[in-house]
PALUM-93524 format. One record per residue (C-alpha): residue number from 0; residue in one letter; x, y, z. Coordinates in pm, whole numbers, plus 50000, padded with zeros to 5 digits. Example, Ala and Ser with C-alpha at 12.3 -4.5 7.8 and 13.67 -1.06 7.14 Angstrom:
2
{zaza 0 "A" {51230 49550 50780}}
{zaza 1 "S" {51367 49894 50714}}
//
This chain:
573
{zaza 0 "M" {45879 77314 32104}}
{zaza 1 "T" {45829 76961 32233}}
{zaza 2 "A" {45770 76870 32595}}
{zaza 3 "V" {45900 76513 32573}}
{zaza 4 "P" {46226 76582 32763}}
{zaza 5 "I" {46032 76794 33014}}
{zaza 6 "T" {45795 76509 33084}}
{zaza 7 "A" {46077 76263 33121}}
{zaza 8 "M" {46243 76467 33394}}
{zaza 9 "S" {45922 76582 33562}}
{zaza 10 "A" {45892 76325 33838}}
{zaza 11 "A" {46240 76378 33967}}
{zaza 12 "A" {46223 76754 33944}}
{zaza 13 "T" {45885 76772 34109}}
{zaza 14 "T" {45985 76567 34408}}
{zaza 15 "G" {46305 76756 34458}}
{zaza 16 "A" {46209 77115 34389}}
{zaza 17 "I" {46092 77193 34737}}
{zaza 18 "G" {46316 76973 34937}}
{zaza 19 "S" {46540 77225 35118}}
{zaza 20 "G" {46449 77391 35443}}
{zaza 21 "S" {46487 77743 35301}}
{zaza 22 "E" {46251 77667 35014}}
{zaza 23 "R" {45995 77522 35251}}
{zaza 24 "L" {46025 77829 35473}}
{zaza 25 "A" {45969 78057 35173}}
{zaza 26 "T" {45649 77876 35077}}
{zaza 27 "M" {45523 77873 35435}}
{zaza 28 "A" {45605 78242 35482}}
{zaza 29 "L" {45390 78338 35183}}
{zaza 30 "F" {45111 78118 35312}}
{zaza 31 "V" {45126 78276 35659}}
{zaza 32 "L" {45130 78624 35501}}
{zaza 33 "L" {44812 78542 35312}}
{zaza 34 "V" {44636 78410 35620}}
{zaza 35 "G" {44747 78714 35821}}
{zaza 36 "A" {44615 78955 35558}}
{zaza 37 "T" {44275 78785 35544}}
{zaza 38 "L" {44250 78777 35922}}
{zaza 39 "G" {44328 79149 35929}}
{zaza 40 "I" {44042 79214 35686}}
{zaza 41 "T" {43814 79002 35903}}
{zaza 42 "L" {43898 79200 36217}}
{zaza 43 "W" {43843 79527 36028}}
{zaza 44 "A" {43501 79406 35913}}
{zaza 45 "N" {43413 79288 36264}}
{zaza 46 "R" {43434 79644 36393}}
{zaza 47 "R" {43188 79753 36121}}
{zaza 48 "T" {42933 79473 36168}}
{zaza 49 "R" {42666 79613 36396}}
{zaza 50 "S" {42334 79473 36275}}
{zaza 51 "A" {42182 79157 36126}}
{zaza 52 "T" {42183 79326 35783}}
{zaza 53 "D" {42557 79388 35819}}
{zaza 54 "F" {42623 79027 35923}}
{zaza 55 "Y" {42398 78854 35666}}
{zaza 56 "A" {42411 79094 35369}}
{zaza 57 "G" {42712 79320 35428}}
{zaza 58 "G" {42484 79619 35478}}
{zaza 59 "R" {42370 79586 35113}}
{zaza 60 "G" {42643 79830 35022}}
{zaza 61 "F" {42843 79643 34757}}
{zaza 62 "S" {42843 79753 34394}}
{zaza 63 "G" {42767 79524 34102}}
{zaza 64 "L" {43138 79494 34017}}
{zaza 65 "Q" {43238 79420 34376}}
{zaza 66 "N" {42965 79162 34417}}
{zaza 67 "G" {43044 79013 34077}}
{zaza 68 "M" {43405 78963 34186}}
{zaza 69 "A" {43287 78808 34512}}
{zaza 70 "I" {43047 78574 34327}}
{zaza 71 "G" {43324 78476 34089}}
{zaza 72 "S" {43551 78418 34386}}
{zaza 73 "D" {43288 78197 34550}}
{zaza 74 "Y" {43255 78002 34228}}
{zaza 75 "M" {43624 77980 34131}}
{zaza 76 "S" {43692 77757 34425}}
{zaza 77 "A" {43936 77477 34496}}
{zaza 78 "A" {43718 77262 34273}}
{zaza 79 "S" {43783 77494 33979}}
{zaza 80 "F" {44151 77562 34028}}
{zaza 81 "L" {44259 77226 34167}}
{zaza 82 "G" {43991 76976 34075}}
{zaza 83 "I" {43917 77075 33715}}
{zaza 84 "A" {44283 77124 33626}}
{zaza 85 "G" {44346 76778 33774}}
{zaza 86 "M" {44054 76626 33585}}
{zaza 87 "I" {44180 76769 33254}}
{zaza 88 "A" {44537 76658 33329}}
{zaza 89 "L" {44423 76300 33394}}
{zaza 90 "F" {44127 76264 33157}}
{zaza 91 "G" {44176 76527 32887}}
{zaza 92 "Y" {43859 76619 32698}}
{zaza 93 "D" {43626 76469 32960}}
{zaza 94 "G" {43777 76683 33236}}
{zaza 95 "F" {43691 77000 33044}}
{zaza 96 "L" {43321 76906 33063}}
{zaza 97 "Y" {43322 77046 33416}}
{zaza 98 "S" {43440 77385 33293}}
{zaza 99 "I" {43172 77398 33025}}
{zaza 100 "G" {42897 77291 33264}}
{zaza 101 "F" {42995 77536 33536}}
{zaza 102 "L" {43005 77826 33287}}
{zaza 103 "V" {42678 77750 33106}}
{zaza 104 "A" {42505 77722 33445}}
{zaza 105 "W" {42531 78098 33488}}
{zaza 106 "L" {42280 78158 33212}}
{zaza 107 "V" {42015 77985 33424}}
{zaza 108 "A" {42108 78196 33725}}
{zaza 109 "L" {42106 78520 33523}}
{zaza 110 "L" {41783 78464 33331}}
{zaza 111 "L" {41565 78297 33595}}
{zaza 112 "V" {41690 78370 33944}}
{zaza 113 "A" {41919 78667 34017}}
{zaza 114 "E" {41690 78969 33988}}
{zaza 115 "L" {41370 78798 34106}}
{zaza 116 "L" {41535 78651 34413}}
{zaza 117 "R" {41699 78981 34505}}
{zaza 118 "N" {41361 79156 34502}}
{zaza 119 "S" {41155 78890 34678}}
{zaza 120 "G" {41385 78791 34967}}
{zaza 121 "R" {41586 78945 35245}}
{zaza 122 "F" {41872 78731 35380}}
{zaza 123 "T" {41822 78365 35283}}
{zaza 124 "V" {41665 78149 35011}}
{zaza 125 "A" {41376 78065 35246}}
{zaza 126 "D" {41282 78435 35270}}
{zaza 127 "A" {41162 78430 34909}}
{zaza 128 "M" {40950 78116 34950}}
{zaza 129 "S" {40807 78184 35294}}
{zaza 130 "Y" {40668 78521 35179}}
{zaza 131 "R" {40359 78351 35035}}
{zaza 132 "M" {40356 78035 35248}}
{zaza 133 "R" {40349 77911 35606}}
{zaza 134 "Q" {40679 78012 35762}}
{zaza 135 "R" {40778 77728 35991}}
{zaza 136 "P" {40764 77418 35765}}
{zaza 137 "V" {40917 77598 35466}}
{zaza 138 "R" {41200 77756 35663}}
{zaza 139 "T" {41280 77427 35837}}
{zaza 140 "A" {41303 77242 35506}}
{zaza 141 "A" {41513 77520 35351}}
{zaza 142 "A" {41754 77520 35647}}
{zaza 143 "V" {41803 77142 35625}}
{zaza 144 "S" {41867 77164 35249}}
{zaza 145 "T" {42104 77460 35281}}
{zaza 146 "V" {42317 77289 35544}}
{zaza 147 "T" {42332 76961 35348}}
{zaza 148 "V" {42437 77127 35021}}
{zaza 149 "S" {42692 77343 35203}}
{zaza 150 "I" {42845 77044 35380}}
{zaza 151 "F" {42900 76859 35051}}
{zaza 152 "Y" {43055 77169 34898}}
{zaza 153 "L" {43269 77225 35207}}
{zaza 154 "L" {43408 76873 35176}}
{zaza 155 "A" {43542 76955 34831}}
{zaza 156 "Q" {43722 77269 34947}}
{zaza 157 "M" {43871 77108 35256}}
{zaza 158 "V" {43990 76796 35074}}
{zaza 159 "G" {44166 77030 34832}}
{zaza 160 "A" {44322 77216 35125}}
{zaza 161 "G" {44461 76895 35270}}
{zaza 162 "A" {44625 76795 34943}}
{zaza 163 "L" {44764 77146 34903}}
{zaza 164 "I" {44923 77154 35248}}
{zaza 165 "A" {45103 76823 35186}}
{zaza 166 "L" {45241 76960 34859}}
{zaza 167 "L" {45327 77296 35014}}
{zaza 168 "L" {45536 77121 35278}}
{zaza 169 "G" {45702 76907 35012}}
{zaza 170 "I" {45597 76581 35176}}
{zaza 171 "Q" {45590 76276 34950}}
{zaza 172 "E" {45460 75934 35049}}
{zaza 173 "G" {45704 75774 35292}}
{zaza 174 "E" {45857 76110 35395}}
{zaza 175 "T" {45802 76332 35698}}
{zaza 176 "F" {45842 76701 35778}}
{zaza 177 "L" {45810 76847 36128}}
{zaza 178 "G" {45698 76502 36239}}
{zaza 179 "L" {45415 76490 35983}}
{zaza 180 "D" {45387 76233 35706}}
{zaza 181 "A" {45180 76306 35394}}
{zaza 182 "D" {44855 76173 35541}}
{zaza 183 "A" {44898 76363 35868}}
{zaza 184 "A" {44978 76682 35676}}
{zaza 185 "K" {44655 76648 35477}}
{zaza 186 "V" {44454 76607 35797}}
{zaza 187 "A" {44633 76908 35948}}
{zaza 188 "G" {44543 77115 35641}}
{zaza 189 "I" {44179 77021 35673}}
{zaza 190 "V" {44173 77115 36042}}
{zaza 191 "V" {44350 77449 35978}}
{zaza 192 "V" {44102 77546 35705}}
{zaza 193 "G" {43809 77444 35924}}
{zaza 194 "L" {43931 77663 36208}}
{zaza 195 "L" {44006 77960 35982}}
{zaza 196 "M" {43668 77952 35809}}
{zaza 197 "T" {43498 77951 36148}}
{zaza 198 "V" {43698 78258 36252}}
{zaza 199 "Y" {43617 78442 35928}}
{zaza 200 "V" {43244 78391 35963}}
{zaza 201 "T" {43207 78444 36336}}
{zaza 202 "L" {43410 78765 36330}}
{zaza 203 "G" {43365 78917 35984}}
{zaza 204 "G" {43019 78808 35871}}
{zaza 205 "M" {42925 78897 35514}}
{zaza 206 "K" {43132 79216 35507}}
{zaza 207 "G" {43455 79041 35597}}
{zaza 208 "T" {43379 78742 35378}}
{zaza 209 "T" {43303 78959 35075}}
{zaza 210 "W" {43622 79162 35097}}
{zaza 211 "V" {43827 78844 35141}}
{zaza 212 "Q" {43655 78709 34830}}
{zaza 213 "I" {43721 79025 34626}}
{zaza 214 "I" {44092 79018 34708}}
{zaza 215 "K" {44108 78643 34646}}
{zaza 216 "A" {43949 78686 34301}}
{zaza 217 "G" {44233 78917 34203}}
{zaza 218 "V" {44501 78685 34343}}
{zaza 219 "L" {44353 78373 34182}}
{zaza 220 "M" {44296 78532 33841}}
{zaza 221 "G" {44651 78671 33850}}
{zaza 222 "G" {44798 78334 33944}}
{zaza 223 "A" {44603 78146 33679}}
{zaza 224 "A" {44692 78405 33413}}
{zaza 225 "L" {45062 78386 33503}}
{zaza 226 "L" {45065 78007 33474}}
{zaza 227 "T" {44869 78018 33148}}
{zaza 228 "V" {45116 78260 32989}}
{zaza 229 "L" {45415 78055 33109}}
{zaza 230 "V" {45271 77732 32972}}
{zaza 231 "L" {45182 77884 32635}}
{zaza 232 "A" {45518 78062 32615}}
{zaza 233 "S" {45688 77725 32663}}
{zaza 234 "Y" {45520 77618 32340}}
{zaza 235 "A" {45565 77947 32152}}
{zaza 236 "F" {45189 78000 32204}}
{zaza 237 "D" {45114 77697 31985}}
{zaza 238 "F" {44818 77538 32162}}
{zaza 239 "G" {44809 77252 31910}}
{zaza 240 "A" {45162 77149 32003}}
{zaza 241 "L" {45068 77163 32372}}
{zaza 242 "M" {44769 76935 32315}}
{zaza 243 "G" {44980 76694 32114}}
{zaza 244 "D" {45242 76665 32387}}
{zaza 245 "A" {44973 76628 32651}}
{zaza 246 "A" {44817 76341 32458}}
{zaza 247 "R" {45154 76165 32419}}
{zaza 248 "A" {45252 76215 32783}}
{zaza 249 "S" {44914 76089 32906}}
{zaza 250 "G" {44977 75741 32771}}
{zaza 251 "Q" {44632 75749 32608}}
{zaza 252 "G" {44730 75896 32274}}
{zaza 253 "Q" {44452 76045 32063}}
{zaza 254 "A" {44190 75913 32307}}
{zaza 255 "F" {44307 76181 32554}}
{zaza 256 "L" {44170 76448 32319}}
{zaza 257 "E" {43838 76275 32254}}
{zaza 258 "P" {43530 76207 32469}}
{zaza 259 "G" {43494 75876 32649}}
{zaza 260 "L" {43805 75849 32864}}
{zaza 261 "R" {43625 75928 33191}}
{zaza 262 "Y" {43255 75965 33107}}
{zaza 263 "G" {43034 75786 32859}}
{zaza 264 "V" {43289 75506 32826}}
{zaza 265 "E" {43191 75233 32580}}
{zaza 266 "V" {43243 74885 32728}}
{zaza 267 "D" {43302 74619 32464}}
{zaza 268 "G" {43050 74337 32487}}
{zaza 269 "D" {42850 74499 32768}}
{zaza 270 "A" {42566 74712 32634}}
{zaza 271 "W" {42418 74776 32979}}
{zaza 272 "A" {42746 74908 33122}}
{zaza 273 "T" {42783 75133 32817}}
{zaza 274 "L" {42428 75263 32862}}
{zaza 275 "W" {42483 75345 33230}}
{zaza 276 "N" {42807 75524 33145}}
{zaza 277 "K" {42627 75738 32885}}
{zaza 278 "L" {42345 75816 33127}}
{zaza 279 "D" {42599 75910 33396}}
{zaza 280 "L" {42745 76170 33158}}
{zaza 281 "I" {42400 76316 33091}}
{zaza 282 "S" {42330 76317 33464}}
{zaza 283 "L" {42651 76507 33534}}
{zaza 284 "G" {42571 76767 33266}}
{zaza 285 "I" {42220 76829 33399}}
{zaza 286 "A" {42347 76873 33754}}
{zaza 287 "L" {42622 77116 33653}}
{zaza 288 "V" {42392 77333 33440}}
{zaza 289 "L" {42103 77349 33687}}
{zaza 290 "G" {42295 77333 34015}}
{zaza 291 "T" {42430 77689 34026}}
{zaza 292 "A" {42083 77843 34048}}
{zaza 293 "G" {42018 77635 34361}}
{zaza 294 "L" {42343 77689 34551}}
{zaza 295 "P" {42267 77873 34878}}
{zaza 296 "H" {42605 78045 34910}}
{zaza 297 "I" {42567 78188 34557}}
{zaza 298 "L" {42203 78289 34598}}
{zaza 299 "I" {42255 78487 34919}}
{zaza 300 "R" {42512 78703 34740}}
{zaza 301 "F" {42228 78870 34548}}
{zaza 302 "Y" {42109 79022 34877}}
{zaza 303 "T" {42435 79214 34929}}
{zaza 304 "V" {42363 79470 34654}}
{zaza 305 "P" {42131 79772 34687}}
{zaza 306 "D" {41892 79694 34399}}
{zaza 307 "S" {41799 79447 34124}}
{zaza 308 "K" {42003 79631 33861}}
{zaza 309 "A" {42316 79572 34067}}
{zaza 310 "A" {42217 79206 34101}}
{zaza 311 "R" {42208 79169 33722}}
{zaza 312 "T" {42536 79357 33690}}
{zaza 313 "S" {42688 79121 33947}}
{zaza 314 "V" {42604 78818 33737}}
{zaza 315 "N" {42737 78982 33419}}
{zaza 316 "W" {43072 79055 33583}}
{zaza 317 "A" {43080 78706 33734}}
{zaza 318 "I" {43027 78551 33389}}
{zaza 319 "V" {43319 78753 33245}}
{zaza 320 "L" {43556 78650 33523}}
{zaza 321 "I" {43444 78288 33535}}
{zaza 322 "G" {43452 78250 33156}}
{zaza 323 "A" {43809 78376 33136}}
{zaza 324 "F" {43911 78158 33428}}
{zaza 325 "Y" {43767 77836 33287}}
{zaza 326 "L" {43939 77893 32953}}
{zaza 327 "M" {44263 77915 33148}}
{zaza 328 "T" {44193 77585 33327}}
{zaza 329 "L" {44205 77418 32985}}
{zaza 330 "V" {44563 77540 32935}}
{zaza 331 "L" {44657 77450 33293}}
{zaza 332 "G" {44518 77097 33265}}
{zaza 333 "F" {44686 77017 32934}}
{zaza 334 "G" {45002 77191 33055}}
{zaza 335 "A" {45014 76972 33366}}
{zaza 336 "A" {44963 76659 33155}}
{zaza 337 "A" {45243 76756 32916}}
{zaza 338 "I" {45498 76914 33150}}
{zaza 339 "V" {45445 76737 33483}}
{zaza 340 "G" {45319 76402 33361}}
{zaza 341 "R" {45046 76169 33482}}
{zaza 342 "D" {45273 75959 33704}}
{zaza 343 "A" {45411 76257 33896}}
{zaza 344 "I" {45061 76401 33943}}
{zaza 345 "T" {44909 76079 34077}}
{zaza 346 "A" {45214 76010 34293}}
{zaza 347 "Q" {45148 76333 34484}}
{zaza 348 "D" {44767 76300 34487}}
{zaza 349 "A" {44584 76007 34329}}
{zaza 350 "A" {44277 76219 34246}}
{zaza 351 "G" {44487 76481 34063}}
{zaza 352 "N" {44401 76768 34297}}
{zaza 353 "T" {44758 76904 34299}}
{zaza 354 "A" {44813 76916 33921}}
{zaza 355 "A" {44807 77298 33895}}
{zaza 356 "P" {45047 77365 34188}}
{zaza 357 "Q" {45279 77092 34057}}
{zaza 358 "L" {45272 77259 33716}}
{zaza 359 "A" {45372 77588 33878}}
{zaza 360 "Q" {45658 77419 34061}}
{zaza 361 "Q" {45782 77243 33747}}
{zaza 362 "L" {45770 77561 33536}}
{zaza 363 "G" {45968 77743 33803}}
{zaza 364 "V" {46231 77468 33809}}
{zaza 365 "L" {46270 77488 33432}}
{zaza 366 "L" {46295 77867 33443}}
{zaza 367 "G" {46544 77910 33726}}
{zaza 368 "G" {46597 77599 33934}}
{zaza 369 "G" {46459 77476 34264}}
{zaza 370 "A" {46438 77815 34437}}
{zaza 371 "V" {46227 77967 34158}}
{zaza 372 "G" {46016 77653 34152}}
{zaza 373 "A" {45953 77682 34525}}
{zaza 374 "L" {45856 78050 34497}}
{zaza 375 "L" {45621 77993 34203}}
{zaza 376 "L" {45465 77698 34386}}
{zaza 377 "A" {45424 77916 34694}}
{zaza 378 "F" {45246 78187 34494}}
{zaza 379 "I" {45010 77946 34317}}
{zaza 380 "A" {44949 77749 34636}}
{zaza 381 "A" {44867 78076 34812}}
{zaza 382 "A" {44620 78163 34535}}
{zaza 383 "A" {44459 77820 34562}}
{zaza 384 "F" {44448 77845 34938}}
{zaza 385 "A" {44288 78187 34911}}
{zaza 386 "A" {44026 78028 34685}}
{zaza 387 "I" {43959 77764 34946}}
{zaza 388 "L" {43938 78007 35237}}
{zaza 389 "S" {43699 78249 35067}}
{zaza 390 "T" {43470 77973 34940}}
{zaza 391 "V" {43449 77787 35270}}
{zaza 392 "A" {43374 78116 35445}}
{zaza 393 "G" {43088 78184 35203}}
{zaza 394 "L" {42950 77832 35246}}
{zaza 395 "T" {42971 77846 35624}}
{zaza 396 "L" {42804 78186 35627}}
{zaza 397 "A" {42517 78060 35408}}
{zaza 398 "S" {42447 77756 35625}}
{zaza 399 "S" {42491 77930 35962}}
{zaza 400 "S" {42270 78220 35844}}
{zaza 401 "S" {41998 77977 35743}}
{zaza 402 "L" {42016 77795 36076}}
{zaza 403 "A" {41997 78119 36271}}
{zaza 404 "H" {41758 78325 36057}}
{zaza 405 "D" {41530 78050 35926}}
{zaza 406 "F" {41532 77779 36190}}
{zaza 407 "Y" {41618 77951 36519}}
{zaza 408 "A" {41455 78293 36476}}
{zaza 409 "S" {41150 78191 36270}}
{zaza 410 "V" {41082 77830 36378}}
{zaza 411 "L" {41205 77797 36735}}
{zaza 412 "R" {41158 78156 36852}}
{zaza 413 "K" {40862 78231 36617}}
{zaza 414 "G" {41001 78572 36525}}
{zaza 415 "R" {41051 78690 36883}}
{zaza 416 "S" {41433 78693 36885}}
{zaza 417 "S" {41635 79013 36867}}
{zaza 418 "E" {41886 79083 36588}}
{zaza 419 "Q" {42175 79050 36834}}
{zaza 420 "E" {42048 78713 36954}}
{zaza 421 "E" {42006 78591 36597}}
{zaza 422 "V" {42359 78691 36498}}
{zaza 423 "R" {42498 78523 36811}}
{zaza 424 "V" {42326 78197 36717}}
{zaza 425 "A" {42464 78225 36362}}
{zaza 426 "R" {42815 78248 36502}}
{zaza 427 "I" {42763 77942 36722}}
{zaza 428 "A" {42617 77753 36425}}
{zaza 429 "A" {42926 77837 36219}}
{zaza 430 "L" {43141 77667 36481}}
{zaza 431 "G" {42925 77353 36475}}
{zaza 432 "I" {42927 77337 36094}}
{zaza 433 "G" {43304 77376 36094}}
{zaza 434 "V" {43348 77076 36324}}
{zaza 435 "V" {43115 76856 36114}}
{zaza 436 "A" {43290 76955 35790}}
{zaza 437 "I" {43635 76879 35935}}
{zaza 438 "V" {43533 76529 36045}}
{zaza 439 "L" {43365 76438 35715}}
{zaza 440 "A" {43645 76582 35500}}
{zaza 441 "I" {43903 76361 35671}}
{zaza 442 "F" {43714 76057 35540}}
{zaza 443 "A" {43665 76197 35188}}
{zaza 444 "Q" {44029 76269 35105}}
{zaza 445 "G" {44052 76016 34821}}
{zaza 446 "L" {43791 76184 34599}}
{zaza 447 "N" {43857 76446 34332}}
{zaza 448 "V" {43729 76782 34454}}
{zaza 449 "A" {43559 76869 34125}}
{zaza 450 "F" {43363 76546 34153}}
{zaza 451 "L" {43257 76630 34511}}
{zaza 452 "V" {43132 76968 34394}}
{zaza 453 "A" {42931 76799 34118}}
{zaza 454 "L" {42749 76605 34390}}
{zaza 455 "A" {42673 76931 34574}}
{zaza 456 "F" {42539 77075 34247}}
{zaza 457 "A" {42315 76771 34198}}
{zaza 458 "I" {42172 76804 34549}}
{zaza 459 "A" {42117 77180 34506}}
{zaza 460 "A" {41946 77130 34171}}
{zaza 461 "S" {41726 76852 34315}}
{zaza 462 "A" {41626 77009 34646}}
{zaza 463 "N" {41631 77387 34598}}
{zaza 464 "L" {41581 77475 34233}}
{zaza 465 "P" {41238 77315 34164}}
{zaza 466 "S" {41075 77476 34468}}
{zaza 467 "L" {41249 77809 34407}}
{zaza 468 "L" {41131 77833 34044}}
{zaza 469 "L" {40779 77707 34113}}
{zaza 470 "N" {40749 77962 34392}}
{zaza 471 "L" {40843 78242 34153}}
{zaza 472 "F" {40633 78134 33854}}
{zaza 473 "W" {40341 77906 33960}}
{zaza 474 "K" {40040 78071 34125}}
{zaza 475 "R" {39901 77739 34254}}
{zaza 476 "F" {40225 77647 34438}}
{zaza 477 "N" {40186 77618 34816}}
{zaza 478 "T" {40352 77516 35141}}
{zaza 479 "A" {40296 77142 35098}}
{zaza 480 "G" {40451 77156 34752}}
{zaza 481 "A" {40755 77348 34871}}
{zaza 482 "V" {40821 77113 35163}}
{zaza 483 "A" {40763 76801 34951}}
{zaza 484 "G" {40986 76934 34674}}
{zaza 485 "I" {41274 77024 34904}}
{zaza 486 "Y" {41268 76703 35108}}
{zaza 487 "G" {41190 76483 34806}}
{zaza 488 "G" {41480 76620 34603}}
{zaza 489 "L" {41715 76622 34901}}
{zaza 490 "I" {41641 76267 35018}}
{zaza 491 "S" {41649 76122 34667}}
{zaza 492 "A" {41980 76290 34579}}
{zaza 493 "V" {42159 76202 34903}}
{zaza 494 "G" {42004 75855 34914}}
{zaza 495 "L" {42104 75769 34559}}
{zaza 496 "V" {42459 75889 34625}}
{zaza 497 "F" {42473 75671 34937}}
{zaza 498 "F" {42375 75362 34739}}
{zaza 499 "S" {42598 75446 34442}}
{zaza 500 "P" {42958 75353 34356}}
{zaza 501 "V" {43064 75682 34514}}
{zaza 502 "V" {43026 75530 34861}}
{zaza 503 "S" {43093 75158 34805}}
{zaza 504 "G" {43164 74887 34552}}
{zaza 505 "K" {43389 75065 34300}}
{zaza 506 "V" {43738 74915 34269}}
{zaza 507 "H" {44030 74963 34034}}
{zaza 508 "P" {44009 74691 33767}}
{zaza 509 "E" {44381 74613 33783}}
{zaza 510 "T" {44493 74681 34140}}
{zaza 511 "G" {44169 74599 34322}}
{zaza 512 "E" {44210 74922 34523}}
{zaza 513 "S" {43888 75086 34639}}
{zaza 514 "L" {43782 75391 34437}}
{zaza 515 "S" {43486 75456 34670}}
{zaza 516 "L" {43466 75622 35010}}
{zaza 517 "L" {43451 75285 35189}}
{zaza 518 "P" {43727 75022 35165}}
{zaza 519 "A" {43731 74738 34913}}
{zaza 520 "G" {43511 74447 35013}}
{zaza 521 "V" {43227 74670 35128}}
{zaza 522 "D" {42962 74685 34858}}
{zaza 523 "F" {42597 74781 34907}}
{zaza 524 "A" {42568 74990 34588}}
{zaza 525 "W" {42261 74923 34374}}
{zaza 526 "F" {42222 75259 34197}}
{zaza 527 "P" {42455 75243 33893}}
{zaza 528 "L" {42511 75617 33837}}
{zaza 529 "E" {42774 75819 34024}}
{zaza 530 "N" {42582 76141 33955}}
{zaza 531 "P" {42220 76127 34079}}
{zaza 532 "G" {42087 76437 33900}}
{zaza 533 "L" {41920 76253 33611}}
{zaza 534 "V" {41685 76084 33860}}
{zaza 535 "S" {41680 76312 34165}}
{zaza 536 "I" {41610 76644 33985}}
{zaza 537 "P" {41290 76517 33814}}
{zaza 538 "L" {41192 76350 34143}}
{zaza 539 "G" {41230 76680 34329}}
{zaza 540 "L" {41014 76855 34070}}
{zaza 541 "L" {40755 76574 34076}}
{zaza 542 "C" {40733 76583 34456}}
{zaza 543 "A" {40681 76960 34447}}
{zaza 544 "V" {40401 76935 34189}}
{zaza 545 "V" {40225 76638 34355}}
{zaza 546 "G" {40255 76793 34701}}
{zaza 547 "T" {40098 77113 34570}}
{zaza 548 "L" {39806 76940 34399}}
{zaza 549 "L" {39731 76723 34703}}
{zaza 550 "S" {39692 77031 34924}}
{zaza 551 "K" {39398 77271 34908}}
{zaza 552 "E" {39605 77564 35035}}
{zaza 553 "R" {39607 77857 34793}}
{zaza 554 "D" {39667 78230 34822}}
{zaza 555 "D" {39644 78401 34485}}
{zaza 556 "D" {39654 78751 34633}}
{zaza 557 "R" {39980 78681 34813}}
{zaza 558 "F" {40132 78542 34492}}
{zaza 559 "T" {40028 78855 34302}}
{zaza 560 "E" {40195 79073 34566}}
{zaza 561 "M" {40514 78867 34546}}
{zaza 562 "E" {40509 78871 34165}}
{zaza 563 "V" {40489 79250 34156}}
{zaza 564 "R" {40760 79276 34416}}
{zaza 565 "A" {40989 79027 34234}}
{zaza 566 "V" {40954 79201 33897}}
{zaza 567 "T" {40957 79565 34005}}
{zaza 568 "G" {41148 79559 34333}}
{zaza 569 "A" {40867 79746 34509}}
{zaza 570 "G" {40882 79668 34879}}
{zaza 571 "A" {41215 79485 34857}}
{zaza 572 "H" {41434 79511 35166}}
//
């Protein structure tokens, strides 16, 4: 089968498939049903959350399979379903690099972090480090890092939510629905997600969040599998034919199937520009592979299981789910390129974040007309929205827990706060984080969500991972090293991003339109790489090592105790 006639009709079909009021009502009804179900789970969990252990770790009562599904759900976020599919649809081979990097990263988490962290901590990442160090400076640094990484990751999910709402309502540029144009609908989507994630965390805690994530994993995997089968069936399960049509429809030809369209681009006559492009690709790969083992919302999931064996089982199940899912994103991305077409994708969302839902809508139109297209879009949009809601809840829980448990209880109150007081502060912190994330996401709407997540990975790998690993494996490591490593990696990563083309100075070579956060004409970028990991991760490690060696603090006995505890689980909470 060839998709040439499909591509030719895609723009018209896509814009018209959800135009009627009844179709819009059907999509909104499914969306409201999803939100209602998740809120019901949250209220159920609220009645069973009685202690700090319930709120932070779900009572440590989840099995390896359940926690593995929740971890996979956390990981298979809007960035995976929307951003990566969009990246592949627009950039072909280079977009799939995200899938490979995200999947390989789990080997680092499995081999170096999961079991040891589960045994040596209690609720947060700082618990593991502060066991053998001075509590207040380490917990303060860890709280700052956790909130920063979570905010960057939250931006990605909420930007995806905004794009999804505009598509769900069928609003194209220049059109309105219920008084909302496309831009206003995106802002409304961001606000709605921000409010919902705050409700999930403040009411449900880890128990509610985990069950929402387990259900979402099933919905998202089912939706992705359905789309994958429909795309492959359209090509008689001939993946080669699909790739060929995708390459032709992309306008790039064979280059669509080869590296260099988005990353590592060779610039004729400019060796320096070519070098920076190659280094940017390496930097992205390093951040993706090392970032997972430093993500706070992933790491705290290892505390929700009863023992280290369940922690390992969790990661094994997560790898199975995530591996299958990322293979499906390859089909979804090429399917969107072939069946929807680049022009229709970028017309709805310039960054490509709506490629997968548009693919669902187009397949439905081809199968049974506009009504089927609207229903299939509604189902896939609901799956994507479930992905967003569960991930933002996990992120908000990680950052609010760190603020309450690490900063408030241990730094401000010096361990004198009650469990009830600590949980109350965590709920207030969740509200504050929600407000900050909403405001920042409104300004970041033009960026691809997979790219935003890559920045969060780079910051996590720079700030958290060096100190976490040195704490587990280096006897000489001390408080000064931990604080220097966290702040050094955090400041270098965020600082380099601020002075990179991500924030200012990058414009479209033909249209002159700004491709950065700030408008065209504003340019204070001096760091040439869009991904800071190549520089910031070694800097974080260097700061940790130098900080350690400059301090005389040392407690070999405490390290020995922690080492036994991390390996055997003896004394673990």
